[in-house]
N, C-alpha and C positions, 0 to 999 in steps of 0.2 A: 493545210490551213486549219482544219478541225483540231489536229493534234496541238498546234500552237495555241489556239484559243482555249482548249481544255487545260493545258498546262499553265497558261497565264492565269486562268480562273483559279486553279488549284493553288498556285503560288501567291496570288493575291489573298486567298483565304488563309494561307500560312501567315502572311504579314498581319492580317486582321486579328487572327487568334493570338499572335505574339503581342500585339498592341493591347488587346483586352487582358491578357495574362499579366503584363507589366503593370497595368492599372489596378487589377484586382490585388496584386501583391504589394501595392503601394510603393513601387520602385521610384516613381516621380517624387513622392514625399521623402523617401530615404535620401535621394540625391540632393534635394533642396535643403534638407537638414544638415547635409555635409558641405553646403556652400556651392553646390553645382546646380545652376539654374538652367535646366534643359527641358524642352518640350519633347518628350520621348516619342510621342505619336507622330509629330511632324518630322522628327529626325528619322524615324523608321520609314516613313513614306519617301522622304528625300533619298535615303540610301537604296530603297527598292527601285526607285526610278532610275538612278544612275547605275545601280548594280545590274539590272536587267538590260538597260540600254547598251552597256558595254558588251555584255554577253551576246545579245541579239545582233548587234552590229558586227561582231566577229563572225557570227553564223552567216550573215548575209553576204559577207565578202570572202567567205572561206574558200570558195572555188578559185577566185582570182589569186588569193594569197597562196594557195597550194601550188598553183601553176608557177607562180613567181619564185617561191622558196625552194621548189624541187627541180626547177627547169623542165617541168613536164611538157612534152610535145604531144598535143592532142592530135589523134589520127582523124583526118577528114577524108583523105583519099589514100587508101592503103597502097603502100609501095612495095611491100614484101609479102611473102606467104604468111610470115608470123603476124604481121599487122592485119591481114585479111582474116586469119583464124581468130585473132583477138576480137575483132568487131563481130564476127559471126557468133562467137561463143557468148559474148556479153549480151548480144541481142537475144539469143536463145534463153539465157538465164534470166534476163529481165522479163521476158514474156512469161516464163514459168512462175516468176515471183510476183507478177501482176503489177509491174511498175513500168513507167516510160523508160526507154533505153537511155542510160546516162552517156555523157561524153566518155571516151576511152582514150587513155594516154599512156606513154612510156616515159619514165624518168631515168636519167643517167646515173646509176649507182651500181656498185659491184655487189653489195649485199643483197640477199634475196628479201624483198619486201613488196608490199602493195598497200594502197590506201583507198578509202572512199571519202568523199566530202560533198557538201552542197547544202543549201538551206531547206530543201524538201526532197522527198523521194522521187519527184518527177523533174527535178532540175539538179542532177548530181554529176559527179565526176568519179570515175574509177580508173586508177592507174597502177601499173606494175613496173618494177625495176628492170633494167636491162639485164642485170645479173640473174634475176629469177628466170627470165625468158631463155637465157643461155644454158642454165644448169638444171632446171626442173623439167620433168616430162610434161607433155600436154595435159595428161590427166591430173597431175599435181597442180599445174597452173589453173586449170579449170576449177578445181576445188577451192583454190585461193580466191579466184574471181567470184565464185559462188558465196564464199564467206563475206566478201566485200559487198556483194549485192544484198546479202542478208542484213548487213548494217544499214544499207539504204532502205530496204523494204521495212525494216523494224523501226525506222525513224530515229535511229540512235543519235544522229547529229543534233536533231532538235532536242531530244531528251536530255543529252548531256549539256547542251547550251543552257537549257532552262534550270537544270540542277546547278550549274555554275552561277546562274543569275541569283538563285537563292543563297548560295554560298557567299557571293559578292556582297549581297545585301547585308547579311549579318556580320561579315568581316568589317565592312565600313561602319556599321552601327556600333558594334562594341569597341572598335578602335577609337571612335569619336567620344564615346563615354569615358574610356580610359584616358584619352587626351585631356578632356575637361577635368576629370578627377585629379590628374597629376598637376594641371595648371592651377586649379582653384584650391585644392586641399593641401597638396604637398608644397607647392611654391607660393601659395597664398596670394595669387594674383587677383586683384579686384577690378582692374581697369581693362575690360575687354579680354581678348585672348592673347596671351603672351607667347614667347618663343617656345616655352615648355609644352604648350598645347600642340603645336605643329610637329615638334620633334617626337613627342610621345605618340601622337596619332600615326605618324609615318612608321615609326618603329613597330607599333602595335599592328598596323596593317600588314607589315612584312611578316611578322611572327604568326599572327592569326591566319593570314593567307596561306602560309606554308603548311600549318597544321591542318587547316580546313581542306587543303587539296587532297588529303587522305580520303575525305568523303567522296569527292568527285572520282578519284581513282577506284574506290570500292564499287561505285556504280559502273565504271568503265569495265572492270573485271567481270561483273555480272553480265554485261552486254556481250562480252567476248564469247561466253559459253553459248549464248543464244545465236550469235553469228555462226559459231561452229556448227550448231544444230542445223541452221539454214544451209550451210555449205554441204553438210552430209545429206540433207534432204534433196538438194538440187543436183549435186554432183556424185553422190554415193558416199557412204560412210568409209569404205575402204580407201577411196581417193583422198578424202579429207584427212584421215589418219596418216596416210602416206605423205601428204604434204607437210603436216606438222612434224612428222618424224624427220623429214628432210631438213626442215628448218632447225630442228634440234641438233642435227649433225653439223650445222654451220653456226652454232651459237657463239663460237669464239670470235666471229667477225664483228667489227664495230657497226653499230646502227647509227646512221646519219639522218634519220627522219626528223624533221622539225618538231618541236614539242607540241605545237598546235595540231599536228596530224598523228601523233603517236597513238592516241586512243583508238584511231580508226585504221591503223595498220594491222598487218597480219602478225608481225614480229615486234615485240615490245622490249626485247633485251632481257638481261638477267640482273637481279638485285638480291642482296642477302640481308639477313637480320631484320632490323626495324625498317630498313629501306624497302622491304617487301610491301609495307603499307602504302607506299607511293608508286607501286607498279601499276601501269595502265593495263597490263595483260596478266592473267594467271600464268604460272609456270607451264611450259609446254607439256610436261608429264601429267599435270592435272587435267589439262584439256584433252589429251589423248585418252586418259583413263575414263573421263566423262563420256567420250564418244564410244568407247568400248562397252561401257555399262549400258549405254543407250541401245547398242546393238545395231 
């Protein structure tokens, strides 16, 4: 809860500073001179409320959505030795990381993957794919679980949700400025908001949202390195490197993880060129090299 309050305070400060900056640079006057009558301070607050509301709502229902979208079966009573080992391993790792034991589940997928989600570190879910359990060694799976526990202990779900809240705020804000500018200045509409406003706003939200996702993905890639460090600390550097190398050997397989969970999975797939800006995970080679340098 303290992490949420701290980030909310920080992000409210960002909105306040943005509001003051717009006023100091006379942006309101510039817009009014061009026929766009907008109260930018009110618009900024409106966008912040809805931007954060959407992001935080997604965070609070993330466990339920993850279970539904991946068909994850939560282990309540272990039926096999694999399930018993999973529960014991997650309990051990959680205790070492200083968090309450999360729910543990298995989802039916051939590709080797795992994810963590939940609205706070003491109410989380960690799940692994059936394919990973079948093809990875116990040491490798333990390292992957330690990586996911690292995401939980580091509060990455909350951090990225609040980063997304800031991104949502400014995407909505600038999209509405663009919509008003197109409607009033280009189409010379003087009677309320015309169709040009709505079309331009929706188009601007799509374009700006796509471009701004690069910011969220940059944060996500940084958090992956930290989760790898946590995995190495909890399960051993050798085991963490071995798990990443095994993942690299299977990179040709398609990844079917839902987009909302990709940032908290162990395997984010491969992208080339400019598409690398929108990768939720750094390339596996970079992650392995970082662990080797760490020793």
